[in-house]
Backbone as JSON, one array per atom type, in Angstrom:
{
  "sequence": "XXXXXXXXXXXXXXXXXXXXXXXXXXXXXXXXXXXXXXXXXXXXXXXXXXXXXXXXXXXXXXXXXXXXXXXXXXXXXXXXXXXXXXXXXXXXXXXXXXXXXXXXXXXXXXXXXXXXXXXXXXXXXXXXXXXXXXXXXXXXXXXXXXXXXXXXXXXXXXXXXXXXXXXXXXXXXXXXXXXXXXXXXXXXXXXXXXXXXXXXXXXXXXXXXXXXXXXXXXXXXXXXXXXXXXXXXXXXXXXXXXXXXXXXXXXXXXXXXXXXXXXXXXXXXXXXXXXXXXXXXXXXXXXX",
  "N": [[7.04, -34.81, 19.21], [6.28, -37.04, 16.8], [8.41, -38.7, 14.0], [6.55, -39.12, 12.1], [4.56, -37.36, 12.34], [5.85, -34.47, 12.14], [6.06, -35.12, 9.26], [3.58, -35.16, 8.02], [2.82, -32.04, 8.12], [2.53, -30.47, 5.7], [5.91, -28.78, 3.37], [5.79, -25.53, 3.0], [6.54, -24.17, -0.54], [7.95, -21.87, -2.2], [8.08, -21.52, -5.82], [10.36, -21.21, -8.36], [9.75, -19.71, -10.6], [7.57, -19.06, -10.23], [8.1, -16.82, -8.18], [9.74, -15.49, -9.8], [7.52, -14.83, -11.71], [6.11, -12.33, -9.95], [8.22, -10.53, -9.18], [8.9, -9.79, -11.43], [6.04, -8.33, -12.27], [5.77, -6.46, -10.35], [8.13, -5.37, -11.16], [7.07, -4.53, -13.44], [5.03, -2.48, -12.89], [6.25, -0.39, -11.7], [7.51, 0.31, -13.9], [5.45, 1.23, -15.47], [4.55, 3.6, -13.92], [6.63, 4.98, -13.51], [7.55, 6.0, -15.94], [5.66, 6.47, -17.36], [5.2, 9.51, -18.41], [7.19, 9.27, -20.94], [6.08, 7.43, -22.37], [4.62, 6.63, -25.35], [2.17, 7.9, -25.58], [-1.59, 9.49, -25.85], [-1.68, 12.67, -24.42], [-3.01, 13.21, -21.5], [-4.67, 15.24, -20.5], [-5.48, 16.31, -22.69], [-8.44, 17.82, -24.16], [-11.14, 16.52, -26.18], [-14.14, 17.6, -27.7], [-15.81, 16.46, -29.56], [-15.21, 13.66, -29.62], [-15.62, 12.98, -27.44], [-16.88, 10.79, -24.81], [-16.17, 8.12, -26.71], [-16.88, 4.86, -26.98], [-14.24, 1.81, -26.15], [-11.92, 0.02, -28.31], [-12.89, -2.58, -28.82], [-15.55, -2.6, -28.44], [-18.84, -1.45, -30.07], [-18.66, 0.55, -32.46], [-16.08, 1.83, -31.76], [-12.84, 2.86, -31.89], [-9.22, 2.24, -33.0], [-7.32, 4.77, -32.07], [-8.48, 5.3, -29.88], [-8.2, 2.86, -27.42], [-8.92, 2.06, -25.27], [-11.03, 4.22, -24.74], [-12.47, 6.9, -24.2], [-13.07, 10.11, -22.21], [-15.72, 11.84, -20.72], [-14.82, 14.29, -21.95], [-13.38, 14.19, -23.77], [-11.25, 12.97, -23.75], [-8.14, 10.82, -23.76], [-8.7, 7.63, -22.77], [-7.03, 5.41, -21.86], [-4.4, 6.72, -21.94], [-5.02, 8.56, -19.02], [-5.31, 6.4, -17.34], [-3.25, 5.15, -17.53], [-1.21, 7.54, -16.36], [-2.39, 7.7, -14.44], [-1.7, 5.51, -12.84], [0.58, 6.37, -11.54], [0.09, 8.92, -10.18], [-1.35, 7.57, -8.35], [0.41, 5.22, -7.02], [2.74, 6.55, -6.34], [1.28, 8.22, -4.04], [0.84, 5.72, -2.66], [2.7, 4.54, -1.62], [4.45, 6.65, -0.97], [2.67, 6.86, 1.44], [2.82, 4.7, 2.96], [5.84, 4.22, 3.29], [5.73, 6.57, 4.97], [4.22, 5.86, 7.26], [5.3, 3.37, 7.71], [8.07, 3.86, 8.97], [7.56, 5.43, 11.43], [5.39, 4.12, 13.08], [6.99, 1.48, 13.26], [9.18, 2.54, 14.87], [8.23, 3.58, 17.07], [6.94, 1.07, 17.78], [8.89, -1.12, 18.39], [10.12, 0.86, 20.37], [8.52, 0.6, 22.34], [8.12, -2.26, 22.95], [11.03, -2.75, 23.58], [11.65, -0.8, 25.75], [9.44, -1.35, 27.99], [7.15, -0.73, 30.47], [6.63, 2.07, 31.57], [6.8, 3.3, 29.42], [6.12, 1.88, 27.78], [3.34, 1.78, 28.11], [1.78, 4.38, 28.29], [2.3, 4.65, 24.69], [1.51, 2.59, 23.87], [-1.41, 3.03, 24.49], [-2.03, 5.53, 23.13], [-2.06, 4.55, 20.66], [-4.06, 2.5, 20.57], [-5.78, 4.48, 21.13], [-5.71, 5.79, 18.41], [-6.61, 3.09, 16.65], [-8.86, 3.41, 17.29], [-10.51, 5.16, 16.16], [-12.43, 6.22, 13.62], [-12.08, 5.59, 10.23], [-12.92, 7.28, 8.21], [-13.99, 9.41, 9.28], [-11.48, 10.23, 10.5], [-10.21, 10.93, 8.29], [-11.98, 13.26, 6.81], [-11.85, 15.39, 9.21], [-8.95, 16.16, 9.19], [-8.54, 16.95, 6.43], [-10.29, 18.87, 6.06], [-8.99, 20.29, 8.13], [-6.36, 20.79, 6.98], [-6.76, 21.46, 4.45], [-8.2, 20.35, 0.84], [-5.39, 18.32, -0.71], [-2.81, 16.49, -2.61], [-0.23, 15.99, -0.82], [-1.82, 16.37, 1.66], [-3.55, 14.16, 1.69], [-1.73, 12.08, 1.91], [-0.76, 12.58, 4.05], [-3.49, 11.87, 5.82], [-3.74, 9.3, 4.98], [-0.61, 8.01, 5.83], [-1.5, 8.21, 8.84], [-3.63, 6.6, 9.1], [-2.43, 4.69, 9.03], [-0.03, 3.94, 10.95], [-0.39, 2.8, 13.65], [-0.83, -0.01, 12.98], [2.01, -1.32, 12.76], [2.79, -0.47, 14.85], [1.45, -2.12, 16.85], [2.46, -4.99, 15.91], [5.05, -4.98, 15.52], [6.01, -4.09, 18.7], [5.55, -6.43, 19.97], [6.79, -8.21, 18.57], [9.26, -7.66, 19.18], [9.07, -7.6, 22.05], [9.09, -10.36, 22.02], [11.91, -10.87, 21.22], [13.32, -9.42, 23.3], [13.17, -10.79, 25.47], [15.47, -13.17, 24.73], [18.55, -15.37, 25.09], [20.91, -13.25, 23.97], [20.07, -11.03, 23.62], [20.19, -10.2, 26.43], [22.69, -11.03, 27.04], [23.95, -8.84, 25.81], [23.17, -7.11, 27.13], [24.25, -7.19, 29.51], [27.29, -7.18, 28.55], [27.44, -4.48, 28.78], [26.69, -2.73, 26.33], [24.45, -0.13, 25.09], [21.17, 0.68, 25.02], [20.25, 2.28, 23.1], [22.47, 1.55, 21.11], [21.88, -1.35, 21.2], [19.18, -1.47, 20.3], [19.62, -0.06, 18.01], [21.46, -1.38, 16.58], [20.82, -4.24, 16.74], [17.91, -5.21, 17.18], [16.48, -4.03, 15.48], [17.36, -4.54, 12.81], [16.54, -7.16, 13.18], [14.02, -7.56, 13.11], [13.38, -6.35, 10.97], [11.94, -7.89, 8.53], [9.82, -8.5, 9.22], [8.66, -5.99, 9.68], [8.75, -5.12, 6.62], [7.43, -6.5, 5.33], [4.43, -6.26, 6.41], [4.57, -3.82, 5.34], [4.56, -4.57, 2.38], [1.77, -5.45, 2.4], [0.7, -3.37, 3.43], [0.72, -2.01, 1.39], [-1.04, -2.21, -0.61], [-3.97, -1.78, 0.83], [-3.35, 1.15, 1.51], [-4.15, 1.75, -1.18], [-6.45, 1.03, -1.8], [-7.96, 2.54, 0.4], [-6.79, 4.93, -0.24], [-8.12, 5.34, -2.86], [-10.99, 5.12, -1.89], [-11.41, 7.55, -0.69], [-11.07, 9.49, -2.42], [-13.37, 8.7, -4.17], [-15.16, 9.82, -2.46], [-14.81, 12.32, -3.01], [-12.9, 13.45, -1.19], [-9.97, 13.52, -2.16], [-7.65, 13.05, -4.37], [-8.14, 15.68, -6.78], [-8.97, 17.18, -9.63], [-6.26, 19.11, -11.46], [-5.0, 16.19, -11.04], [-4.46, 12.95, -11.75], [-5.42, 9.68, -10.59], [-6.57, 6.67, -9.94], [-8.77, 6.54, -7.96], [-9.8, 8.67, -8.16], [-10.49, 8.81, -11.01], [-12.63, 6.53, -11.3], [-14.56, 8.21, -9.29], [-15.49, 10.24, -11.18], [-16.69, 9.04, -13.24], [-18.64, 7.14, -12.02], [-20.87, 8.49, -12.4], [-21.63, 8.1, -14.92], [-22.46, 5.64, -15.32], [-24.0, 3.53, -16.07], [-24.35, 4.39, -19.16], [-21.58, 4.91, -20.26], [-19.95, 2.59, -19.34], [-17.31, 1.49, -19.2], [-15.53, 3.88, -17.65], [-15.95, 3.62, -14.85], [-15.22, 1.48, -14.82], [-12.67, 0.31, -15.58], [-11.07, 1.39, -14.26], [-11.22, 0.48, -11.7], [-10.78, -2.25, -12.62], [-8.12, -1.92, -12.29], [-7.32, -1.15, -10.14], [-7.6, -3.73, -8.3], [-6.6, -5.31, -9.62], [-4.18, -4.47, -8.75], [-4.46, -4.44, -6.16], [-4.72, -7.62, -5.58], [-2.11, -8.25, -6.77], [-0.06, -7.2, -4.79], [-0.73, -8.36, -2.18], [-0.37, -10.67, -3.07], [2.32, -10.73, -2.97], [2.88, -9.73, -0.4], [2.38, -11.81, 1.13], [4.09, -13.79, -0.25], [6.69, -12.78, 0.79], [6.11, -12.83, 3.71], [5.91, -15.7, 3.9], [9.06, -15.95, 3.65], [9.8, -14.54, 5.84], [8.93, -15.62, 7.97], [9.7, -17.8, 10.71], [7.79, -19.92, 11.56], [7.08, -21.03, 9.34], [9.03, -21.4, 7.81], [10.55, -23.5, 8.91], [9.69, -26.06, 8.81]],
  "CA": [[6.58, -35.17, 17.66], [7.18, -38.22, 15.65], [8.43, -38.21, 12.55], [4.95, -39.22, 11.58], [3.61, -36.09, 12.69], [6.42, -33.81, 11.35], [6.01, -35.31, 7.53], [2.36, -35.1, 7.75], [2.56, -31.14, 7.6], [3.15, -29.94, 3.62], [6.09, -28.19, 3.72], [5.68, -24.53, 2.1], [7.9, -23.29, -1.06], [7.38, -20.79, -3.26], [8.86, -22.17, -7.02], [11.2, -19.94, -8.52], [9.27, -18.8, -11.39], [6.38, -17.76, -9.17], [8.79, -15.59, -7.9], [10.45, -14.07, -10.86], [6.34, -13.53, -12.18], [5.99, -11.66, -8.57], [9.25, -9.86, -9.24], [8.24, -9.38, -12.76], [5.0, -7.56, -11.92], [6.26, -5.66, -9.33], [8.62, -3.63, -11.44], [6.43, -3.76, -14.74], [4.11, -1.4, -12.23], [6.69, 0.61, -11.32], [7.91, 1.28, -14.68], [4.25, 1.97, -16.09], [4.39, 4.93, -13.02], [7.72, 6.32, -13.41], [7.77, 6.41, -17.26], [4.54, 7.28, -17.85], [5.59, 10.63, -19.88], [8.51, 9.04, -21.94], [5.81, 6.41, -23.54], [3.73, 6.87, -26.41], [0.31, 7.6, -25.09], [-1.79, 10.38, -25.71], [-1.51, 13.87, -23.45], [-4.38, 12.4, -21.02], [-5.02, 16.33, -20.83], [-6.09, 16.76, -24.28], [-9.81, 17.45, -24.81], [-11.94, 17.1, -27.53], [-15.58, 16.92, -27.54], [-16.35, 15.81, -30.89], [-14.98, 12.86, -29.81], [-16.43, 12.47, -25.86], [-17.6, 9.19, -24.35], [-16.13, 6.6, -27.52], [-16.17, 2.99, -26.49], [-13.47, 1.32, -26.22], [-12.11, -0.43, -29.27], [-13.46, -3.82, -28.32], [-16.68, -2.16, -28.41], [-19.08, -1.15, -31.01], [-18.37, 2.44, -32.25], [-14.88, 2.11, -30.78], [-11.88, 3.24, -32.9], [-8.08, 2.21, -32.12], [-7.31, 5.99, -31.82], [-8.61, 5.59, -28.15], [-8.01, 2.01, -27.59], [-9.86, 2.14, -24.08], [-12.44, 4.73, -25.11], [-12.63, 8.56, -23.77], [-13.69, 10.26, -20.88], [-16.6, 12.72, -20.86], [-14.23, 15.57, -22.45], [-12.68, 13.49, -25.0], [-9.58, 12.64, -23.23], [-7.85, 9.01, -24.18], [-8.72, 7.1, -21.47], [-5.3, 4.37, -21.82], [-3.43, 7.54, -20.92], [-5.47, 8.53, -17.95], [-4.81, 5.25, -16.66], [-1.55, 5.07, -16.75], [-0.96, 8.45, -15.89], [-2.95, 7.41, -12.52], [-0.44, 4.63, -11.98], [1.66, 6.97, -11.76], [0.13, 9.41, -8.32], [-1.96, 6.64, -7.26], [1.64, 4.3, -6.36], [3.19, 7.6, -5.27], [0.5, 8.12, -3.11], [0.57, 4.66, -1.88], [4.21, 4.03, -1.42], [4.64, 7.79, 0.53], [1.69, 6.61, 2.81], [3.31, 3.77, 3.41], [6.92, 4.64, 4.33], [5.84, 7.61, 6.92], [3.75, 5.3, 8.54], [6.25, 2.26, 8.62], [9.36, 4.41, 9.52], [7.08, 6.07, 12.76], [5.17, 2.98, 13.61], [7.75, 0.76, 13.8], [10.13, 2.96, 15.88], [7.42, 3.41, 18.7], [6.59, -0.45, 17.95], [10.57, -0.94, 19.13], [10.62, 1.32, 21.79], [7.71, 0.36, 23.37], [8.98, -3.4, 23.11], [11.88, -2.31, 24.38], [11.46, 0.09, 26.6], [8.33, -1.63, 28.49], [6.89, 0.1, 31.82], [5.27, 3.43, 31.36], [6.87, 4.33, 28.33], [5.39, 0.79, 26.81], [1.68, 1.92, 28.37], [1.73, 5.35, 27.15], [2.22, 4.21, 23.52], [0.09, 1.33, 23.56], [-2.85, 3.54, 24.86], [-2.2, 6.14, 21.95], [-2.53, 2.99, 19.5], [-5.16, 1.68, 20.7], [-6.81, 5.58, 20.36], [-5.52, 5.74, 17.05], [-6.91, 2.33, 16.47], [-10.69, 3.22, 17.51], [-10.72, 6.33, 14.99], [-13.36, 5.53, 12.02], [-10.73, 6.27, 8.56], [-13.5, 8.38, 7.48], [-13.91, 10.52, 10.27], [-10.02, 10.95, 10.51], [-9.81, 11.79, 6.94], [-12.43, 14.43, 6.87], [-11.35, 16.38, 10.06], [-7.68, 16.62, 9.23], [-8.44, 17.12, 5.34], [-10.72, 20.01, 6.74], [-8.26, 21.16, 8.66], [-5.6, 21.21, 6.12], [-7.17, 21.63, 2.92], [-7.62, 19.61, -0.05], [-4.04, 18.29, -1.8], [-2.01, 15.88, -2.7], [-0.01, 15.92, 0.49], [-2.69, 16.19, 2.9], [-3.68, 12.74, 1.65], [-0.78, 10.84, 2.07], [-0.78, 12.78, 5.68], [-4.01, 10.84, 6.17], [-3.22, 7.32, 4.92], [0.2, 7.63, 7.18], [-1.82, 8.42, 10.17], [-4.36, 5.73, 9.19], [-1.78, 3.14, 8.98], [1.08, 3.82, 11.71], [-0.69, 2.04, 14.47], [-0.71, -1.32, 12.63], [3.2, -1.89, 12.91], [3.05, -0.18, 16.34], [0.91, -3.23, 17.7], [2.69, -6.02, 15.6], [6.32, -4.84, 16.13], [5.96, -4.49, 19.8], [4.84, -8.35, 19.33], [8.05, -9.18, 17.74], [10.37, -6.75, 19.79], [8.81, -7.94, 23.46], [9.81, -11.89, 22.1], [12.98, -11.21, 21.03], [13.87, -9.23, 24.27], [13.73, -12.4, 26.07], [16.28, -14.37, 23.7], [19.29, -15.14, 25.55], [21.7, -12.65, 23.37], [19.96, -9.73, 24.27], [20.39, -10.52, 27.85], [24.42, -11.01, 27.1], [24.5, -7.87, 25.29], [23.09, -5.79, 28.11], [25.6, -7.31, 30.77], [28.45, -6.5, 27.94], [27.55, -2.74, 28.89], [26.23, -1.92, 25.43], [23.23, 1.01, 25.99], [19.96, 0.44, 25.32], [19.7, 2.68, 21.98], [22.82, 0.46, 20.39], [21.08, -2.63, 21.15], [18.17, -1.43, 19.49], [19.71, -0.14, 16.42], [22.25, -2.81, 16.06], [20.04, -5.88, 16.55], [16.75, -5.67, 17.4], [15.88, -3.48, 14.22], [17.71, -5.94, 11.98], [15.79, -8.5, 13.55], [11.98, -7.11, 13.05], [13.5, -5.48, 8.92], [11.26, -8.67, 7.92], [7.85, -8.06, 9.67], [8.2, -4.22, 8.86], [8.96, -4.68, 5.07], [6.03, -7.76, 5.26], [3.85, -5.12, 6.55], [5.02, -2.49, 4.65], [3.79, -4.44, 1.11], [0.72, -5.46, 2.28], [-0.1, -2.03, 4.01], [0.13, -0.95, -0.37], [-2.6, -2.67, -1.02], [-4.77, -0.89, 1.94], [-3.44, 2.56, 1.37], [-4.34, 1.95, -2.59], [-7.97, 0.89, -1.67], [-7.72, 4.39, 1.1], [-6.87, 6.64, -1.33], [-9.7, 5.55, -3.8], [-11.94, 5.38, -1.31], [-11.44, 8.88, -0.65], [-10.89, 10.35, -3.54], [-14.57, 8.67, -4.66], [-15.97, 10.21, -1.96], [-14.23, 13.51, -3.1], [-11.92, 14.23, -0.26], [-8.85, 12.72, -2.43], [-6.96, 13.78, -5.62], [-8.75, 16.41, -6.94], [-8.42, 17.69, -11.05], [-5.7, 18.1, -12.67], [-4.28, 15.55, -10.96], [-4.81, 12.25, -12.05], [-5.34, 8.45, -9.97], [-7.4, 5.19, -10.28], [-9.79, 6.47, -7.36], [-10.14, 10.01, -8.74], [-11.06, 8.31, -12.35], [-14.06, 6.0, -10.77], [-15.36, 9.06, -8.56], [-15.51, 10.53, -11.75], [-17.04, 7.96, -14.2], [-19.66, 6.81, -11.56], [-22.0, 9.09, -12.97], [-21.47, 7.52, -16.73], [-22.14, 3.35, -15.18], [-24.91, 2.87, -17.02], [-24.16, 4.48, -20.56], [-20.51, 4.59, -20.27], [-19.04, 1.29, -18.17], [-15.73, 1.74, -18.78], [-15.02, 4.78, -16.99], [-16.18, 2.98, -13.78], [-14.76, -0.7, -14.91], [-11.22, -0.47, -16.02], [-10.05, 1.99, -12.56], [-11.92, -0.98, -10.76], [-10.15, -3.52, -12.61], [-6.34, -1.28, -12.3], [-6.79, -1.18, -8.36], [-8.3, -4.86, -7.75], [-4.88, -5.91, -9.92], [-2.75, -4.05, -8.23], [-4.16, -4.72, -4.93], [-4.05, -8.52, -5.62], [-0.4, -8.56, -6.75], [0.74, -6.55, -3.69], [-1.24, -9.14, -1.25], [0.58, -12.33, -3.66], [3.91, -10.4, -2.91], [3.04, -9.48, 0.7], [1.99, -13.2, 1.64], [5.24, -14.53, -0.15], [7.36, -11.87, 1.91], [5.77, -13.68, 4.72], [6.59, -16.9, 4.02], [10.5, -15.65, 3.41], [10.35, -14.39, 6.92], [8.09, -16.03, 9.19], [10.1, -18.88, 10.73], [7.43, -20.88, 11.44], [6.76, -21.48, 8.21], [10.61, -21.83, 6.98], [10.97, -24.65, 9.7], [9.21, -27.19, 8.09]],
  "C": [[7.74, -36.33, 17.27], [7.4, -37.55, 14.75], [7.52, -37.84, 11.77], [4.47, -37.68, 11.33], [4.22, -34.63, 12.0], [6.2, -33.93, 9.38], [4.62, -35.14, 7.3], [2.08, -33.36, 7.47], [3.18, -30.82, 6.56], [3.87, -28.63, 3.94], [5.67, -26.62, 2.27], [6.75, -23.97, 1.27], [7.04, -22.29, -2.23], [8.32, -21.31, -5.08], [9.36, -20.73, -7.52], [10.69, -19.14, -9.83], [7.89, -18.25, -10.78], [7.18, -16.88, -9.04], [9.37, -14.68, -8.74], [8.93, -13.94, -11.47], [6.02, -12.28, -10.91], [7.17, -10.36, -8.82], [8.9, -8.55, -10.31], [6.98, -8.29, -13.1], [4.65, -6.46, -11.4], [7.33, -4.38, -10.29], [7.81, -3.48, -12.87], [5.07, -2.1, -14.27], [4.81, 0.06, -11.99], [7.5, 0.94, -12.38], [6.6, 1.9, -15.22], [4.28, 3.71, -15.32], [5.38, 5.69, -13.27], [8.35, 6.77, -14.8], [6.53, 6.39, -18.26], [4.49, 8.43, -19.06], [6.65, 10.38, -20.49], [7.08, 8.11, -23.05], [4.79, 6.99, -24.15], [2.51, 6.74, -25.95], [0.35, 9.43, -25.37], [-1.48, 11.65, -24.69], [-2.98, 13.42, -22.77], [-4.96, 14.13, -20.63], [-6.21, 17.1, -22.11], [-7.45, 16.99, -24.31], [-10.56, 17.75, -26.26], [-13.2, 16.88, -27.63], [-16.28, 16.14, -28.22], [-15.85, 13.91, -30.58], [-15.31, 11.58, -28.11], [-17.37, 11.37, -25.92], [-17.25, 7.94, -25.56], [-15.65, 5.7, -26.58], [-15.04, 2.99, -26.84], [-13.51, 0.22, -27.28], [-12.58, -2.12, -29.64], [-15.14, -3.79, -28.27], [-17.65, -1.73, -29.45], [-19.54, 0.34, -31.09], [-16.66, 2.6, -31.54], [-13.3, 2.34, -31.98], [-10.27, 2.62, -31.6], [-6.84, 3.58, -32.27], [-7.57, 5.91, -30.14], [-9.04, 4.13, -27.83], [-8.97, 1.29, -26.36], [-11.49, 3.01, -24.02], [-11.83, 6.27, -24.8], [-13.9, 8.79, -22.72], [-15.33, 11.69, -21.32], [-16.38, 14.06, -21.49], [-13.35, 15.29, -23.82], [-10.96, 13.28, -24.77], [-9.1, 11.16, -23.13], [-7.97, 8.65, -22.54], [-7.46, 6.16, -20.76], [-4.57, 5.87, -21.13], [-3.69, 7.84, -19.29], [-5.51, 7.38, -17.19], [-3.5, 5.05, -16.22], [-0.67, 6.37, -16.37], [-1.72, 8.19, -14.3], [-2.21, 6.89, -12.22], [0.36, 5.57, -11.19], [1.04, 7.88, -10.13], [-0.48, 8.51, -8.02], [-0.87, 5.34, -6.31], [2.32, 5.26, -5.72], [2.72, 7.61, -4.22], [0.8, 6.74, -1.57], [2.43, 4.37, -1.23], [4.44, 5.36, -0.36], [4.57, 7.31, 1.98], [2.48, 5.84, 3.46], [4.53, 3.59, 4.04], [6.72, 5.82, 4.98], [5.39, 6.64, 7.68], [4.79, 3.57, 9.18], [7.03, 2.65, 9.39], [8.13, 4.79, 11.32], [6.56, 4.89, 13.77], [5.85, 1.89, 14.02], [8.67, 1.44, 14.48], [9.02, 3.18, 17.06], [7.25, 2.02, 18.48], [8.04, -0.87, 18.82], [10.35, -0.67, 20.41], [9.52, 1.33, 22.49], [7.89, -1.22, 24.18], [9.72, -3.4, 23.8], [12.15, -2.52, 25.84], [10.38, -0.65, 28.06], [7.83, -0.97, 29.55], [6.06, 0.92, 31.49], [5.48, 3.54, 30.34], [6.18, 3.09, 27.26], [3.46, 1.18, 26.83], [1.3, 2.99, 27.95], [1.54, 5.52, 25.64], [1.44, 3.72, 23.2], [-1.28, 2.05, 23.98], [-2.84, 4.61, 23.93], [-2.83, 5.17, 20.48], [-3.69, 2.73, 19.26], [-6.19, 3.09, 20.48], [-7.29, 5.7, 19.3], [-6.54, 4.97, 16.34], [-8.33, 2.63, 16.02], [-11.05, 4.31, 17.44], [-11.14, 5.82, 13.62], [-12.34, 6.2, 11.3], [-11.55, 7.13, 8.17], [-13.95, 9.58, 8.61], [-12.6, 11.49, 10.57], [-9.49, 11.93, 9.35], [-10.34, 12.82, 6.67], [-12.04, 15.54, 7.86], [-10.11, 16.8, 10.01], [-7.47, 16.94, 7.43], [-9.51, 18.64, 5.58], [-9.89, 20.76, 7.07], [-6.69, 22.0, 7.89], [-5.81, 21.72, 4.64], [-7.05, 20.41, 2.35], [-6.09, 19.66, -0.65], [-3.81, 16.92, -1.43], [-1.55, 15.24, -1.25], [-0.74, 15.87, 1.87], [-3.01, 14.93, 3.08], [-3.47, 11.82, 1.79], [-0.64, 11.17, 3.3], [-2.12, 12.05, 6.0], [-4.02, 9.55, 5.92], [-1.81, 7.13, 5.83], [-0.88, 7.24, 8.43], [-3.03, 6.98, 10.14], [-3.28, 4.26, 9.18], [-0.53, 2.65, 10.18], [0.67, 2.39, 12.63], [-0.52, 0.38, 13.74], [0.94, -1.86, 12.64], [3.13, -1.42, 13.92], [3.03, -1.79, 17.27], [2.07, -4.63, 17.39], [4.48, -6.07, 15.7], [6.47, -4.94, 17.26], [5.88, -5.52, 19.99], [6.58, -8.54, 19.7], [9.11, -8.46, 18.97], [9.98, -7.41, 21.41], [9.15, -9.49, 23.65], [11.26, -12.21, 21.59], [14.14, -10.33, 22.19], [14.07, -10.04, 25.38], [14.37, -13.38, 25.52], [17.8, -13.85, 24.78], [20.76, -14.17, 25.26], [21.64, -11.36, 23.75], [20.59, -9.44, 25.76], [22.54, -10.45, 28.15], [24.99, -9.57, 26.46], [24.47, -6.82, 26.32], [24.45, -5.87, 29.38], [27.14, -7.15, 30.4], [28.28, -5.05, 28.01], [27.19, -2.09, 27.46], [24.73, -1.09, 25.87], [22.4, 0.33, 25.13], [19.95, 0.42, 23.35], [20.87, 1.76, 20.96], [22.57, -0.86, 19.98], [20.07, -2.74, 20.18], [18.65, -1.53, 17.63], [20.96, -1.36, 15.84], [21.78, -4.37, 15.89], [18.81, -6.08, 16.6], [16.15, -5.15, 15.93], [16.29, -4.67, 12.78], [16.72, -6.89, 12.04], [14.66, -8.65, 13.16], [12.19, -6.58, 11.53], [12.46, -6.36, 8.32], [9.9, -8.5, 7.8], [8.2, -6.87, 9.1], [8.11, -4.64, 7.32], [7.57, -6.18, 4.52], [4.93, -6.85, 4.97], [3.39, -4.52, 5.38], [3.93, -2.9, 2.96], [2.83, -4.72, 1.33], [0.37, -4.63, 3.0], [0.08, -1.64, 1.81], [-1.31, -0.82, -0.51], [-3.62, -1.73, -0.38], [-4.74, 0.58, 2.13], [-3.94, 2.53, -0.06], [-6.27, 1.88, -2.45], [-8.32, 2.32, -0.97], [-8.22, 4.96, 0.19], [-8.42, 6.96, -2.57], [-10.81, 5.12, -3.17], [-12.7, 6.85, -0.79], [-11.83, 9.87, -1.71], [-12.54, 9.6, -4.43], [-15.28, 9.2, -3.97], [-15.66, 12.02, -2.13], [-13.48, 14.44, -2.49], [-10.81, 13.79, -0.65], [-8.73, 13.69, -3.43], [-8.21, 14.61, -6.27], [-8.05, 16.82, -8.93], [-7.4, 19.1, -10.72], [-5.03, 17.27, -12.63], [-5.28, 13.96, -11.34], [-5.17, 10.93, -10.9], [-6.51, 7.81, -10.43], [-8.81, 5.73, -9.37], [-10.57, 7.39, -8.35], [-10.89, 9.57, -10.11], [-12.5, 7.91, -12.13], [-15.12, 6.9, -10.19], [-16.07, 9.73, -10.18], [-16.47, 9.91, -13.23], [-18.25, 7.42, -13.47], [-21.42, 7.38, -11.82], [-22.67, 8.9, -14.53], [-22.2, 6.14, -16.12], [-22.92, 3.5, -16.17], [-25.19, 3.16, -18.88], [-22.84, 4.32, -20.9], [-19.95, 3.59, -19.42], [-17.8, 1.55, -18.26], [-14.91, 3.08, -18.07], [-15.17, 4.74, -15.33], [-15.01, 1.45, -14.06], [-13.73, -0.88, -14.83], [-10.18, 0.23, -14.56], [-10.19, 0.63, -11.51], [-10.69, -2.09, -11.13], [-8.47, -3.09, -12.06], [-6.19, -1.67, -10.63], [-7.41, -2.46, -8.04], [-7.14, -5.73, -8.38], [-3.9, -5.95, -8.96], [-2.95, -4.57, -6.68], [-3.89, -6.54, -4.44], [-2.77, -9.09, -5.69], [0.11, -8.0, -5.33], [0.2, -7.9, -2.16], [0.0, -10.67, -1.93], [2.05, -11.49, -2.93], [4.0, -10.37, -1.34], [3.28, -10.93, 1.38], [3.2, -14.2, 0.77], [7.05, -14.25, 0.86], [7.12, -12.76, 3.46], [6.31, -14.86, 5.1], [8.19, -16.55, 4.13], [10.62, -15.55, 4.85], [10.16, -14.93, 8.05], [8.93, -17.66, 9.59], [9.14, -20.19, 11.42], [7.24, -21.56, 10.53], [7.84, -22.04, 7.14], [10.99, -23.22, 8.21], [10.62, -25.77, 9.17], [9.8, -27.61, 6.92]]
}
């Protein structure tokens, strides 16, 4: 390829300010989730029927006592959204962690071992991917009962197969490189090669997938909670708040709108962060 051809491809650059913004936004979300109990907010469970369905402060009839209004039981909606951040983020991160650990391990084993091991893992993965998400969720929840731990298990079961497919392909490519053959000739065991050389080389891909999957898990939790299969009272999550607010959409729009905005902005953020990580670890992008 000529020098002109190479220079015609625009380089991919991430400005320092953009990276600082992404890091700051992530820290802010985690801080809200972790520090919700110590923030100067009203108790999200305290009911006051006299102020039920009070609108946000910027609407007619709103009050600074309840900046984002109240729900049908008179509970402060800002407090419920902030505390909902805590459970929503916890569920998403827990599900991603479990799915990433299990799926990545299977992907590395399938790609490195090959043969019958690869065939068996690949068929199980394809069967998992063929199962409808809602059907799988209903089956597990009916079998185990409705709880936060069951919801995390369902989301982890949904997410692990994506890691197997992509990490398997990365491992297959890595296995064909000369240094892996040299390590085998040198007498290193497969387990040592996987632990010391394969996993560190695919870790960037795992991290990128995990970041992108956080948004998927948030949407999946919201969908299940919206259908009445996820978080239930007295626990609070954004999906559960949307589910409880859908019946008041015409008269009290904020009950549905604010959780939807929180979900949309958070998913947008994790996708932007995932794209930044992909640019950081994708050699095809970094080579120009």
